[in-house]
N, C-alpha and C positions, 0 to 999 in steps of 0.2 A: 504494500500500500504506500501511497505517497506520504512521505515524512519530510518536514522542514524543521530544522533545529537551529535556533539562533544562539549566539554566544558573543561575548566580548563587551557586554554592558558593564556598568559600574558607576562609581562616584568619581566625578572629575571636577576640577576647579574651572571657573569661567576662563575662557581663552585656551583651554586644553583641547586635546584630541583623543579620539577613540576610533578603533576600527572594529566594526561589527562583522561577524561572519554568519552565514546561513548554510549549513550542510544539508544537501538534498539527497533523497533516496526514493526508490520505488517507481521512478519514471525516467524517461530518456531526457535527462537534464539539458543536454545540449540542443534539444529540439524546441525548447520553450523559453519565452521571455520571462524575466524575473523582476520583481518589484520589492521595494521597501516602503513600509507605512509606519506611522507612529500614532499613538493615541495618548493624549495627556488627560489627567483627571477632569471630568466634566466636559470634555470636548469630543468632537467626532473624530473618527479615524481619518488621518490625512495621508494622501499619497505623496511620497517624497521623491522617489526615483524609480525609473524603469530602464532595463537594459535588454536589448534584443538578444536572440539566442546566440549570435556570433559576435556579440559585443560591437557590432557595426554601428549601433546607434544607441544613445542614451538620452533620457529626458529627466530633467531635474526641476523640481518645483521652485517657483520664484522665491519662496520663503527661505530656502536653503541654498540657492544657487550661489556659486562662488565659494561655498564652505564645505559642501558635501559632494562626494563623488561615488559613483557606483561602478563596480567592476565584477568580473566573473572569471573563474578558472574552470573551464569545462572538463579538464582532466581530473580535477578534484571534486567535481560536482558541488561547487561552492560559489556563492555570491557574497560580495563584500559591500559594506558601506563605510567609506572613510569620512569621518566627521572632524572638521577642524574649526578652530575659533568658536568653540562651543559657548553657548549662552544659557543663562538660567531658563529661558523659555524653551530650550530644547529638551527640557526634562519631560520624559514620556516613556511609555513602553513601546519598543520598536519591534516590528513584525516583518518577516519576509513573506512573500506571497507569489503564487503562480496560478495560472489558469490552465488546467489540463482537461481537454474534452468538455469545455464549457463549465467546469466545476472549479470553484476557487478554493485553493488550499492555503492554510495559514500555519505558521509555526506557533509555539507557545508564547513567544515574545521574550525580549530581554530588556530589563529596566536600565534606563540611562538617567542619572541624576547629576545635574550641573549646579554645583553650589560651593560657596567658599566656607 
């Protein structure tokens, strides 16, 4: 079955960096686009970044453009989210996502807390 497992979250000071990873299994990873979302308390889930199956194209939300980048390693079945210049408002649970045969799959999420 499709599984997505996020890791790499934690507590970081404002201005710091984190790299999130999402390990995928149970499907042909290299054949599908992957995305990162986040959800802060009391807010809707927000799409942050999407990468095509061959990394030929990425889309980054305006709210994090210039600070976050998405990448993937198809040999490792892993997608990454590099987050730089983190701000307190980036505090949220971060999820990876893929759409396989019209069904959306989500990981369990990883908590990112930006605080001094």
